[in-house]
DRENSE-326355 format. One record per residue (C-alpha): residue number from 1; residue in one letter; z negated, y, x negated. Coordinates in nm, 2 decimals, m for minus. Last residue first. Example, Ala and Ser with C-alpha at 12.3 -4.5 7.8 and 13.67 -1.06 7.14 Angstrom:
% DRENSE-326355
<2,"S",<m0.71,m0.11,m1.37>>
<1,"A",<m0.78,m0.45,m1.23>>
END
This chain:
% DRENSE-326355
<547,"H",<m21.19,9.96,m10.77>>
<546,"H",<m20.94,9.70,m10.90>>
<545,"T",<m20.92,9.53,m10.55>>
<544,"P",<m20.98,9.17,m10.65>>
<543,"M",<m21.04,8.95,m10.34>>
<542,"D",<m21.40,8.83,m10.35>>
<541,"V",<m21.50,8.50,m10.52>>
<540,"S",<m21.70,8.66,m10.81>>
<539,"A",<m21.84,8.43,m11.08>>
<538,"K",<m22.21,8.43,m11.18>>
<537,"N",<m22.34,8.39,m11.54>>
<536,"G",<m22.29,8.74,m11.70>>
<535,"I",<m22.37,8.80,m12.07>>
<534,"A",<m22.03,8.84,m12.24>>
<533,"D",<m21.87,8.89,m11.91>>
<532,"E",<m22.05,9.22,m11.89>>
<531,"A",<m21.81,9.38,m12.14>>
<530,"K",<m21.53,9.30,m11.91>>
<529,"W",<m21.19,9.25,m12.09>>
<528,"L",<m20.92,9.25,m11.82>>
<527,"A",<m20.56,9.26,m11.91>>
<526,"T",<m20.25,9.36,m11.70>>
<525,"T",<m19.92,9.31,m11.89>>
<524,"T",<m19.58,9.45,m11.81>>
<523,"K",<m19.27,9.34,m12.00>>
<522,"N",<m18.97,9.57,m11.98>>
<521,"Q",<m18.62,9.47,m12.08>>
<520,"T",<m18.42,9.62,m12.36>>
<519,"Y",<m18.06,9.66,m12.47>>
<518,"F",<m17.94,9.86,m12.17>>
<517,"D",<m18.25,10.08,m12.15>>
<516,"I",<m18.21,10.18,m12.52>>
<515,"G",<m17.85,10.28,m12.44>>
<514,"H",<m17.98,10.47,m12.14>>
<513,"R",<m18.20,10.69,m12.37>>
<512,"G",<m17.90,10.77,m12.59>>
<511,"Y",<m17.62,10.51,m12.62>>
<510,"F",<m17.39,10.38,m12.34>>
<509,"P",<m17.43,10.35,m11.97>>
<508,"V",<m17.67,10.15,m11.74>>
<507,"D",<m17.56,10.03,m11.39>>
<506,"G",<m17.22,9.88,m11.45>>
<505,"L",<m16.86,9.97,m11.42>>
<504,"F",<m16.72,10.30,m11.53>>
<503,"S",<m16.40,10.50,m11.51>>
<502,"A",<m16.35,10.42,m11.14>>
<501,"K",<m16.62,10.66,m11.03>>
<500,"N",<m16.84,10.77,m11.33>>
<499,"G",<m16.86,10.88,m11.69>>
<498,"S",<m17.21,10.94,m11.80>>
<497,"W",<m17.25,10.86,m12.17>>
<496,"S",<m17.61,10.93,m12.28>>
<495,"F",<m17.79,11.22,m12.43>>
<494,"M",<m17.95,11.23,m12.78>>
<493,"P",<m17.62,11.07,m12.86>>
<492,"L",<m17.40,11.38,m12.83>>
<491,"P",<m17.23,11.40,m12.50>>
<490,"V",<m16.85,11.38,m12.49>>
<489,"P",<m16.74,11.71,m12.33>>
<488,"I",<m16.38,11.71,m12.46>>
<487,"P",<m16.23,12.05,m12.36>>
<486,"V",<m16.53,12.28,m12.39>>
<485,"N",<m16.50,12.61,m12.20>>
<484,"I",<m16.73,12.46,m11.95>>
<483,"G",<m16.71,12.08,m12.01>>
<482,"I",<m16.82,11.83,m11.75>>
<481,"Q",<m16.90,11.46,m11.79>>
<480,"G",<m16.96,11.25,m11.47>>
<479,"V",<m16.69,11.37,m11.24>>
<478,"E",<m16.72,11.47,m10.88>>
<477,"V",<m16.68,11.85,m10.91>>
<476,"E",<m16.90,12.05,m10.67>>
<475,"R",<m17.19,12.17,m10.88>>
<474,"E",<m17.01,12.22,m11.21>>
<473,"F",<m16.72,12.39,m11.05>>
<472,"K",<m16.94,12.63,m10.85>>
<471,"R",<m17.15,12.71,m11.16>>
<470,"A",<m16.84,12.77,m11.37>>
<469,"T",<m16.70,13.01,m11.11>>
<468,"A",<m17.03,13.20,m11.09>>
<467,"G",<m17.05,13.22,m11.47>>
<466,"S",<m16.71,13.38,m11.48>>
<465,"Q",<m16.53,13.37,m11.82>>
<464,"T",<m16.33,13.06,m11.72>>
<463,"F",<m16.20,12.74,m11.87>>
<462,"I",<m16.30,12.43,m11.67>>
<461,"A",<m16.33,12.08,m11.80>>
<460,"T",<m16.33,11.72,m11.68>>
<459,"G",<m16.45,11.38,m11.79>>
<458,"N",<m16.47,11.01,m11.70>>
<457,"G",<m16.44,11.02,m11.32>>
<456,"Y",<m16.13,10.84,m11.22>>
<455,"R",<m16.01,10.79,m10.86>>
<454,"N",<m15.85,11.13,m10.84>>
<453,"E",<m15.94,11.30,m10.51>>
<452,"N",<m16.22,11.50,m10.68>>
<451,"V",<m15.99,11.66,m10.94>>
<450,"I",<m15.72,11.76,m10.69>>
<449,"A",<m15.98,11.90,m10.44>>
<448,"L",<m16.15,12.10,m10.72>>
<447,"A",<m15.82,12.26,m10.81>>
<446,"D",<m15.75,12.36,m10.45>>
<445,"D",<m16.11,12.50,m10.42>>
<444,"L",<m16.04,12.70,m10.75>>
<443,"T",<m15.74,12.86,m10.58>>
<442,"D",<m15.36,12.85,m10.58>>
<441,"A",<m15.31,12.52,m10.77>>
<440,"K",<m15.04,12.41,m11.01>>
<439,"L",<m15.02,12.08,m11.19>>
<438,"V",<m14.93,12.02,m11.56>>
<437,"I",<m14.92,11.66,m11.69>>
<436,"L",<m14.98,11.64,m12.07>>
<435,"V",<m14.83,11.35,m12.26>>
<434,"P",<m14.93,11.25,m12.61>>
<433,"G",<m15.01,10.89,m12.51>>
<432,"F",<m15.26,10.70,m12.30>>
<431,"I",<m15.04,10.72,m11.98>>
<430,"E",<m15.32,10.65,m11.72>>
<429,"E",<m15.13,10.61,m11.40>>
<428,"R",<m15.14,10.84,m11.09>>
<427,"Y",<m15.00,11.14,m11.27>>
<426,"C",<m14.70,10.99,m11.44>>
<425,"R",<m14.65,10.78,m11.13>>
<424,"M",<m14.59,11.08,m10.91>>
<423,"T",<m14.79,11.17,m10.60>>
<422,"T",<m15.02,11.42,m10.77>>
<421,"T",<m14.73,11.65,m10.85>>
<420,"A",<m14.55,11.72,m11.18>>
<419,"E",<m14.47,11.97,m11.45>>
<418,"I",<m14.44,11.76,m11.76>>
<417,"V",<m14.54,11.84,m12.12>>
<416,"T",<m14.47,11.60,m12.40>>
<415,"P",<m14.60,11.61,m12.76>>
<414,"G",<m14.39,11.38,m12.98>>
<413,"V",<m14.37,11.00,m12.94>>
<412,"W",<m14.33,10.81,m13.26>>
<411,"N",<m14.39,10.44,m13.30>>
<410,"G",<m14.27,10.45,m13.66>>
<409,"D",<m13.95,10.27,m13.79>>
<408,"P",<m13.76,10.57,m13.93>>
<407,"Y",<m14.06,10.69,m14.14>>
<406,"G",<m13.91,10.90,m14.43>>
<405,"P",<m13.83,11.19,m14.20>>
<404,"V",<m14.02,11.17,m13.87>>
<403,"E",<m13.79,11.15,m13.56>>
<402,"Y",<m13.90,11.21,m13.20>>
<401,"G",<m13.68,11.02,m12.96>>
<400,"R",<m13.91,11.10,m12.66>>
<399,"G",<m14.12,11.41,m12.70>>
<398,"D",<m13.98,11.61,m12.42>>
<397,"L",<m14.12,11.95,m12.34>>
<396,"V",<m14.06,12.10,m12.00>>
<395,"I",<m14.00,11.76,m11.83>>
<394,"V",<m13.98,11.87,m11.47>>
<393,"G",<m14.08,11.63,m11.20>>
<392,"G",<m13.85,11.51,m10.93>>
<391,"E",<m13.94,11.14,m10.91>>
<390,"E",<m13.67,11.02,m11.15>>
<389,"K",<m13.78,11.30,m11.39>>
<388,"A",<m14.13,11.18,m11.39>>
<387,"S",<m14.03,10.82,m11.42>>
<386,"A",<m13.87,10.90,m11.76>>
<385,"I",<m14.21,11.01,m11.90>>
<384,"L",<m14.37,10.69,m11.77>>
<383,"G",<m14.10,10.48,m11.94>>
<382,"T",<m14.16,10.68,m12.26>>
<381,"I",<m14.52,10.59,m12.25>>
<380,"R",<m14.46,10.22,m12.18>>
<379,"E",<m14.20,10.19,m12.45>>
<378,"K",<m14.43,10.36,m12.70>>
<377,"A",<m14.71,10.13,m12.61>>
<376,"A",<m14.49,9.82,m12.66>>
<375,"P",<m14.37,9.96,m13.00>>
<374,"S",<m14.74,9.98,m13.10>>
<373,"I",<m15.04,10.20,m13.17>>
<372,"V",<m14.89,10.55,m13.10>>
<371,"P",<m14.78,10.74,m13.41>>
<370,"G",<m14.97,11.02,m13.58>>
<369,"L",<m15.10,11.36,m13.48>>
<368,"D",<m15.15,11.69,m13.65>>
<367,"A",<m15.00,11.60,m13.99>>
<366,"G",<m15.03,11.89,m14.23>>
<365,"Q",<m15.03,11.68,m14.55>>
<364,"E",<m14.92,11.32,m14.49>>
<363,"F",<m15.20,11.06,m14.49>>
<362,"G",<m15.17,11.00,m14.11>>
<361,"Q",<m14.80,10.95,m14.09>>
<360,"N",<m14.64,11.24,m13.91>>
<359,"V",<m14.62,11.45,m13.59>>
<358,"K",<m14.65,11.82,m13.65>>
<357,"L",<m14.76,12.04,m13.36>>
<356,"K",<m14.53,12.35,m13.32>>
<355,"Q",<m14.39,12.22,m12.98>>
<354,"A",<m14.74,12.22,m12.84>>
<353,"R",<m14.77,12.59,m12.91>>
<352,"E",<m14.44,12.68,m12.74>>
<351,"V",<m14.52,12.45,m12.44>>
<350,"L",<m14.86,12.63,m12.38>>
<349,"E",<m14.68,12.96,m12.42>>
<348,"P",<m14.43,12.86,m12.15>>
<347,"I",<m14.71,12.74,m11.92>>
<346,"W",<m14.91,13.06,m11.94>>
<345,"S",<m14.76,13.20,m11.62>>
<344,"Q",<m14.94,12.94,m11.42>>
<343,"A",<m15.27,13.12,m11.52>>
<342,"T",<m15.16,13.36,m11.24>>
<341,"G",<m15.31,13.13,m10.97>>
<340,"V",<m15.48,12.82,m11.11>>
<339,"M",<m15.32,12.59,m11.37>>
<338,"V",<m15.45,12.24,m11.35>>
<337,"A",<m15.39,12.07,m11.69>>
<336,"V",<m15.39,11.69,m11.68>>
<335,"S",<m15.42,11.44,m11.97>>
<334,"I",<m15.72,11.60,m12.14>>
<333,"A",<m15.82,11.31,m12.37>>
<332,"M",<m16.16,11.15,m12.30>>
<331,"C",<m16.04,10.79,m12.31>>
<330,"R",<m15.85,10.88,m12.62>>
<329,"Q",<m15.50,10.77,m12.72>>
<328,"G",<m15.34,11.11,m12.67>>
<327,"A",<m15.16,11.10,m13.00>>
<326,"A",<m15.50,11.11,m13.17>>
<325,"G",<m15.50,11.48,m13.07>>
<324,"F",<m15.23,11.56,m12.81>>
<323,"A",<m15.42,11.65,m12.50>>
<322,"A",<m15.75,11.77,m12.64>>
<321,"G",<m15.59,11.98,m12.91>>
<320,"I",<m15.34,12.13,m12.68>>
<319,"I",<m15.60,12.20,m12.41>>
<318,"S",<m15.84,12.37,m12.65>>
<317,"N",<m15.56,12.59,m12.81>>
<316,"L",<m15.45,12.70,m12.46>>
<315,"A",<m15.80,12.78,m12.34>>
<314,"H",<m15.91,12.96,m12.66>>
<313,"N",<m15.60,13.18,m12.66>>
<312,"K",<m15.61,13.24,m12.28>>
<311,"N",<m15.98,13.34,m12.26>>
<310,"A",<m16.01,13.24,m11.90>>
<309,"D",<m15.99,13.49,m11.61>>
<308,"P",<m15.68,13.33,m11.46>>
<307,"M",<m15.87,12.99,m11.43>>
<306,"L",<m15.75,12.69,m11.63>>
<305,"V",<m15.88,12.36,m11.49>>
<304,"A",<m15.88,12.07,m11.73>>
<303,"H",<m15.84,11.72,m11.58>>
<302,"N",<m15.92,11.38,m11.73>>
<301,"K",<m15.74,11.08,m11.60>>
<300,"A",<m15.94,10.79,m11.72>>
<299,"G",<m15.95,10.41,m11.77>>
<298,"L",<m16.25,10.18,m11.82>>
<297,"N",<m16.60,10.20,m11.97>>
<296,"A",<m16.78,9.87,m11.91>>
<295,"Q",<m17.15,9.80,m11.92>>
<294,"V",<m17.24,9.44,m11.85>>
<293,"R",<m17.58,9.27,m11.81>>
<292,"K",<m17.52,8.90,m11.79>>
<291,"G",<m17.58,8.66,m11.50>>
<290,"T",<m17.29,8.43,m11.54>>
<289,"A",<m17.09,8.59,m11.26>>
<288,"R",<m17.18,8.93,m11.41>>
<287,"G",<m16.98,8.85,m11.72>>
<286,"R",<m16.67,8.73,m11.52>>
<285,"E",<m16.68,9.04,m11.30>>
<284,"Y",<m16.74,9.29,m11.57>>
<283,"I",<m16.50,9.13,m11.82>>
<282,"H",<m16.22,9.11,m11.57>>
<281,"K",<m16.28,9.47,m11.45>>
<280,"G",<m16.28,9.59,m11.81>>
<279,"A",<m15.97,9.40,m11.91>>
<278,"R",<m15.76,9.54,m11.62>>
<277,"D",<m15.90,9.89,m11.64>>
<276,"G",<m15.86,9.96,m12.01>>
<275,"G",<m16.11,9.97,m12.29>>
<274,"V",<m16.48,10.00,m12.38>>
<273,"F",<m16.70,9.69,m12.34>>
<272,"S",<m17.07,9.62,m12.39>>
<271,"I",<m17.18,9.27,m12.29>>
<270,"A",<m17.54,9.14,m12.23>>
<269,"K",<m17.73,8.81,m12.24>>
<268,"I",<m17.52,8.58,m12.45>>
<267,"A",<m17.67,8.24,m12.47>>
<266,"P",<m17.50,8.12,m12.15>>
<265,"H",<m17.15,8.17,m12.30>>
<264,"D",<m16.90,8.25,m12.02>>
<263,"C",<m16.82,8.62,m12.08>>
<262,"I",<m16.81,8.58,m12.46>>
<261,"A",<m16.58,8.27,m12.43>>
<260,"N",<m16.36,8.47,m12.19>>
<259,"V",<m16.32,8.74,m12.45>>
<258,"T",<m16.23,8.49,m12.72>>
<257,"P",<m15.97,8.32,m12.50>>
<256,"V",<m15.83,8.66,m12.40>>
<255,"T",<m15.77,8.80,m12.75>>
<254,"G",<m15.91,8.71,m13.09>>
<253,"H",<m16.17,8.80,m13.36>>
<252,"I",<m16.52,8.73,m13.45>>
<251,"V",<m16.79,8.95,m13.61>>
<250,"N",<m17.15,8.84,m13.64>>
<249,"L",<m17.46,9.06,m13.68>>
<248,"V",<m17.81,8.93,m13.69>>
<247,"G",<m17.68,8.60,m13.84>>
<246,"E",<m17.78,8.68,m14.20>>
<245,"P",<m18.05,8.93,m14.24>>
<244,"L",<m17.95,9.30,m14.25>>
<243,"G",<m18.04,9.45,m14.59>>
<242,"A",<m17.82,9.76,m14.59>>
<241,"K",<m17.56,9.57,m14.80>>
<240,"Q",<m17.52,9.33,m14.51>>
<239,"C",<m17.47,9.62,m14.27>>
<238,"L",<m17.22,9.77,m14.51>>
<237,"E",<m17.03,9.44,m14.50>>
<236,"A",<m17.02,9.46,m14.12>>
<235,"I",<m16.91,9.82,m14.13>>
<234,"I",<m16.62,9.72,m14.35>>
<233,"M",<m16.52,9.44,m14.11>>
<232,"A",<m16.54,9.69,m13.82>>
<231,"A",<m16.31,9.94,m13.99>>
<230,"G",<m16.05,9.67,m14.07>>
<229,"P",<m16.02,9.52,m13.72>>
<228,"D",<m15.72,9.73,m13.60>>
<227,"R",<m15.49,9.55,m13.35>>
<226,"E",<m15.72,9.25,m13.28>>
<225,"S",<m15.97,9.50,m13.14>>
<224,"P",<m16.32,9.44,m13.26>>
<223,"K",<m16.52,9.14,m13.13>>
<222,"L",<m16.89,9.19,m13.22>>
<221,"V",<m17.16,8.92,m13.17>>
<220,"L",<m17.50,9.09,m13.18>>
<219,"T",<m17.87,9.02,m13.24>>
<218,"N",<m18.13,9.20,m13.04>>
<217,"G",<m18.44,9.37,m13.18>>
<216,"T",<m18.41,9.73,m13.04>>
<215,"A",<m18.27,9.85,m13.38>>
<214,"L",<m18.00,9.58,m13.36>>
<213,"A",<m17.86,9.67,m13.02>>
<212,"V",<m17.88,10.05,m13.08>>
<211,"P",<m17.74,10.04,m13.43>>
<210,"I",<m17.45,9.80,m13.36>>
<209,"T",<m17.35,9.93,m13.01>>
<208,"W",<m17.21,10.28,m13.03>>
<207,"L",<m17.12,10.21,m13.39>>
<206,"P",<m16.87,9.95,m13.28>>
<205,"I",<m16.72,10.22,m13.06>>
<204,"M",<m16.70,10.49,m13.33>>
<203,"A",<m16.53,10.28,m13.60>>
<202,"P",<m16.21,10.13,m13.45>>
<201,"F",<m16.18,10.41,m13.19>>
<200,"N",<m15.84,10.36,m13.02>>
<199,"F",<m15.82,9.98,m13.06>>
<198,"P",<m16.09,9.89,m12.82>>
<197,"A",<m16.43,9.72,m12.89>>
<196,"I",<m16.59,9.42,m12.73>>
<195,"S",<m16.97,9.41,m12.80>>
<194,"A",<m17.19,9.10,m12.74>>
<193,"C",<m17.56,9.05,m12.71>>
<192,"V",<m17.79,8.77,m12.82>>
<191,"G",<m18.15,8.82,m12.71>>
<190,"L",<m18.28,9.08,m12.45>>
<189,"P",<m18.51,9.29,m12.67>>
<188,"L",<m18.86,9.40,m12.56>>
<187,"R",<m18.98,9.73,m12.42>>
<186,"R",<m19.36,9.73,m12.35>>
<185,"T",<m19.55,9.81,m12.04>>
<184,"S",<m19.93,9.82,m12.03>>
<183,"T",<m20.20,9.78,m11.76>>
<182,"D",<m20.56,9.80,m11.87>>
<181,"M",<m20.88,9.67,m11.70>>
<180,"D",<m21.23,9.75,m11.83>>
<179,"K",<m21.30,9.96,m11.52>>
<178,"S",<m20.98,9.99,m11.33>>
<177,"V",<m20.62,10.10,m11.39>>
<176,"E",<m20.67,10.19,m11.76>>
<175,"I",<m20.32,10.31,m11.85>>
<174,"T",<m20.07,10.20,m12.11>>
<173,"Q",<m19.71,10.30,m12.16>>
<172,"G",<m19.45,10.18,m12.42>>
<171,"L",<m19.30,10.35,m12.72>>
<170,"L",<m18.96,10.20,m12.79>>
<169,"A",<m18.78,10.54,m12.83>>
<168,"S",<m19.05,10.67,m13.07>>
<167,"P",<m19.00,10.37,m13.31>>
<166,"I",<m18.62,10.39,m13.27>>
<165,"G",<m18.57,10.74,m13.41>>
<164,"A",<m18.32,10.60,m13.66>>
<163,"A",<m18.11,10.53,m13.36>>
<162,"T",<m18.01,10.90,m13.35>>
<161,"E",<m17.86,10.87,m13.70>>
<160,"V",<m17.66,10.56,m13.60>>
<159,"V",<m17.53,10.74,m13.29>>
<158,"Q",<m17.43,11.03,m13.50>>
<157,"L",<m17.25,10.79,m13.73>>
<156,"G",<m17.02,10.69,m13.45>>
<155,"R",<m16.90,11.05,m13.40>>
<154,"L",<m16.87,11.07,m13.78>>
<153,"L",<m16.65,10.76,m13.80>>
<152,"D",<m16.39,10.87,m13.55>>
<151,"G",<m16.40,11.22,m13.70>>
<150,"Q",<m16.30,11.08,m14.03>>
<149,"A",<m16.01,10.91,m13.86>>
<148,"D",<m15.91,11.24,m13.71>>
<147,"A",<m15.90,11.40,m14.06>>
<146,"Y",<m15.70,11.11,m14.20>>
<145,"T",<m15.45,11.13,m13.92>>
<144,"K",<m15.46,10.84,m13.68>>
<143,"G",<m15.22,10.54,m13.71>>
<142,"Q",<m15.45,10.26,m13.60>>
<141,"E",<m15.41,10.01,m13.89>>
<140,"L",<m15.33,10.24,m14.19>>
<139,"V",<m15.52,10.55,m14.08>>
<138,"I",<m15.82,10.35,m13.96>>
<137,"S",<m15.84,10.17,m14.29>>
<136,"S",<m15.83,10.50,m14.47>>
<135,"A",<m16.11,10.64,m14.25>>
<134,"I",<m16.34,10.34,m14.33>>
<133,"A",<m16.27,10.35,m14.70>>
<132,"D",<m16.32,10.73,m14.72>>
<131,"G",<m16.65,10.71,m14.53>>
<130,"N",<m16.81,10.48,m14.78>>
<129,"Q",<m17.10,10.69,m14.90>>
<128,"R",<m17.16,10.83,m14.55>>
<127,"L",<m17.16,10.48,m14.40>>
<126,"L",<m17.40,10.36,m14.68>>
<125,"H",<m17.65,10.63,m14.60>>
<124,"Q",<m17.65,10.56,m14.23>>
<123,"L",<m17.68,10.19,m14.30>>
<122,"D",<m18.00,10.26,m14.50>>
<121,"M",<m18.15,10.46,m14.22>>
<120,"V",<m18.06,10.19,m13.96>>
<119,"F",<m18.21,9.91,m14.19>>
<118,"R",<m18.53,10.12,m14.24>>
<117,"Q",<m18.57,10.15,m13.86>>
<116,"R",<m18.54,9.78,m13.82>>
<115,"T",<m18.82,9.74,m14.08>>
<114,"L",<m19.03,10.00,m13.90>>
<113,"V",<m18.98,9.82,m13.57>>
<112,"S",<m19.14,9.52,m13.74>>
<111,"T",<m18.95,9.20,m13.72>>
<110,"R",<m19.03,8.97,m13.43>>
<109,"S",<m18.68,9.01,m13.27>>
<108,"W",<m18.52,8.95,m13.61>>
<107,"T",<m18.71,8.61,m13.65>>
<106,"K",<m18.60,8.42,m13.34>>
<105,"Y",<m18.29,8.63,m13.30>>
<104,"A",<m18.14,8.49,m13.62>>
<103,"Q",<m18.12,8.15,m13.47>>
<102,"S",<m17.94,8.28,m13.16>>
<101,"A",<m17.70,8.50,m13.37>>
<100,"A",<m17.61,8.20,m13.59>>
<99,"D",<m17.56,7.99,m13.28>>
<98,"V",<m17.33,8.26,m13.13>>
<97,"A",<m17.12,8.27,m13.44>>
<96,"Q",<m17.11,7.90,m13.48>>
<95,"E",<m17.00,7.86,m13.12>>
<94,"F",<m16.72,8.11,m13.18>>
<93,"E",<m16.61,7.91,m13.49>>
<92,"S",<m16.60,7.59,m13.28>>
<91,"S",<m16.40,7.76,m13.01>>
<90,"T",<m16.14,7.88,m13.26>>
<89,"T",<m16.10,8.25,m13.34>>
<88,"E",<m15.75,8.37,m13.27>>
<87,"P",<m15.72,8.49,m13.62>>
<86,"V",<m15.62,8.83,m13.75>>
<85,"R",<m15.33,8.88,m14.00>>
<84,"T",<m15.32,9.17,m14.24>>
<83,"L",<m15.13,9.48,m14.33>>
<82,"L",<m14.77,9.40,m14.24>>
<81,"T",<m14.55,9.71,m14.26>>
<80,"Q",<m14.43,9.83,m13.92>>
<79,"T",<m14.38,10.18,m14.08>>
<78,"A",<m14.59,10.43,m13.89>>
<77,"P",<m14.77,10.18,m13.67>>
<76,"D",<m14.90,10.00,m13.98>>
<75,"V",<m14.90,9.63,m13.88>>
<74,"V",<m15.17,9.38,m13.78>>
<73,"D",<m15.00,9.05,m13.71>>
<72,"I",<m15.19,8.80,m13.49>>
<71,"W",<m15.26,8.44,m13.60>>
<70,"K",<m15.27,8.13,m13.39>>
<69,"E",<m15.37,7.79,m13.54>>
<68,"A",<m15.72,7.91,m13.63>>
<67,"K",<m15.90,7.76,m13.92>>
<66,"S",<m16.07,8.09,m13.99>>
<65,"Q",<m16.16,8.21,m14.34>>
<64,"V",<m16.54,8.29,m14.34>>
<63,"F",<m16.71,8.61,m14.46>>
<62,"E",<m17.07,8.49,m14.47>>
<61,"G",<m17.39,8.64,m14.32>>
<60,"G",<m17.41,8.38,m14.04>>
<59,"I",<m17.06,8.44,m13.93>>
<58,"F",<m16.82,8.72,m14.04>>
<57,"N",<m16.47,8.61,m13.95>>
<56,"S",<m16.20,8.69,m14.21>>
<55,"T",<m15.89,8.90,m14.20>>
<54,"N",<m15.59,8.73,m14.37>>
<53,"E",<m15.40,8.86,m14.66>>
<52,"G",<m15.10,9.10,m14.62>>
<51,"T",<m15.20,9.39,m14.84>>
<50,"A",<m15.43,9.58,m14.61>>
<49,"S",<m15.71,9.33,m14.62>>
<48,"T",<m16.05,9.28,m14.45>>
<47,"G",<m16.35,9.07,m14.50>>
<46,"K",<m16.44,9.11,m14.86>>
<45,"W",<m16.39,9.48,m14.94>>
<44,"E",<m16.31,9.63,m15.27>>
<43,"Q",<m15.97,9.49,m15.38>>
<42,"S",<m15.81,9.49,m15.03>>
<41,"L",<m15.92,9.84,m14.96>>
<40,"K",<m15.80,9.97,m15.30>>
<39,"E",<m15.46,9.81,m15.25>>
<38,"A",<m15.42,9.97,m14.91>>
<37,"K",<m15.52,10.31,m15.03>>
<36,"A",<m15.28,10.30,m15.31>>
<35,"K",<m15.00,10.19,m15.08>>
<34,"A",<m15.08,10.47,m14.83>>
<33,"T",<m15.06,10.73,m15.10>>
<32,"A",<m14.73,10.59,m15.25>>
<31,"S",<m14.58,10.56,m14.90>>
<30,"L",<m14.59,10.22,m14.73>>
<29,"G",<m14.28,10.03,m14.63>>
<28,"S",<m14.30,9.74,m14.88>>
<27,"L",<m14.68,9.71,m14.90>>
<26,"P",<m14.68,9.38,m14.72>>
<25,"A",<m14.34,9.27,m14.60>>
<24,"R",<m14.20,9.45,m14.30>>
<23,"S",<m14.28,9.33,m13.94>>
<22,"G",<m14.00,9.18,m13.73>>
<21,"T",<m14.16,8.84,m13.68>>
<20,"T",<m14.52,8.74,m13.68>>
<19,"T",<m14.59,8.86,m13.33>>
<18,"A",<m14.89,9.02,m13.18>>
<17,"Y",<m14.77,9.38,m13.20>>
<16,"S",<m14.51,9.30,m12.93>>
<15,"R",<m14.16,9.42,m13.00>>
<14,"V",<m13.95,9.66,m12.79>>
<13,"P",<m13.64,9.78,m12.98>>
<12,"L",<m13.68,10.12,m13.14>>
<11,"R",<m13.51,10.42,m12.98>>
<10,"A",<m13.23,10.60,m13.16>>
<9,"G",<m13.31,10.96,m13.26>>
<8,"R",<m13.37,11.30,m13.10>>
<7,"P",<m13.50,11.61,m13.27>>
<6,"F",<m13.76,11.76,m13.04>>
<5,"K",<m13.67,11.90,m12.70>>
<4,"A",<m13.76,12.19,m12.48>>
<3,"I",<m13.64,12.15,m12.12>>
<2,"P",<m13.54,12.47,m11.95>>
<1,"M",<m13.79,12.63,m11.70>>
END
């Protein structure tokens, strides 16, 4: 098949997002719409900025300017315009945050579950009222389209709404085990917990942890991504407006030193992490070494299997949306399409539809996907695309060199489709960009073997109109989250996250019933209140048998 190409342009020089050189002056490169959004965010919210001022820490109920010596630029990935600077939080500031959380825990943990429920309900209302601000921050800092940024918030909001049922979720158990003797089990909070969030879901992942951790009576130290902290800072202010007492939620910033401080601090009892393999393994091992509970969602390589009997229109549209939405920067993105039998003839149409997607800045009308997060990410993605050709793969749609009029400095990578094999780097490594790897299989059993041999187990999907085929796939595939004619099978929060294999480290996953389990510990009490003790005058020395 001939290679389909987008308009080509000169490649950008590699530049780390964490530098203070090379970015454009605040507001200078933004469109009129983006500039207005940036100015409004800076005027209305205390802890964040989109006009070049520093991002604050949130400690003990106060937005505090850091005394850090090292600062990290946050830039608009569509223009490289400086939005804000994030501190590498100092060790003393980190200690202040943990101390504030520790002090707040003494009273928050004893607060009525109905009071904590009321906080969650009020937070839900405020999040809905201020959805435009959160989504706008995500567009500016992360690069998503405005519609996708709204989806980022709404998926997190669903966890908040589910957490409003916390009184029922915390119900204990009691049984009379013997005459006048009761045994009861209660769920109690752990103490100070920590959440380390990734760049790709600036609102959703903090909202996986904040409502569940706090509603169960814990306090929380949150470290958002240093690349896009704005959404988390807005959410922190909304928590304050919802009546959350000072110190219950604290937000600090930074990179490896801050992460290590979280892992090592003896007052922190549990860590929730979503991100890449290297960081996740480090956090899991270092956190567990100090006795903490850790849940860590890592990398992924999610396969979609297209059977010949699938509804072709639905299947192709689903694959394209799941592969290229959010510029492929989702841990549940479909990054591999396994075409079975005659479904392989659909590849040209898949490419044709992918080529029609519009890449643009997130506020622009009609944008389907935006830039990738940084020039370094763009370089890594384009390098993996190049490796496919070097190893004998066929780049049937090449998104390198994509040009967007009016945005010459953006981190643009267009939708890319590569026919490859399972031995190639582009298949073996997580690309985390708008790149779809296409594999061919003769039978369903061959497709199952491909999926099961991959080390990751976050999600998978099958497209078929056969119930028997779907049942066989569901039963035999070794992946934790399965979609049948559903491309991104992320469970709603009445269920729990269930990615497995190398995609997850820990024993207890995120949100839902398991989320309650992660943030609580059981206390079992056996009590004896004998009516006859009020009048009896002789002690029993026999071994108690509870009969």
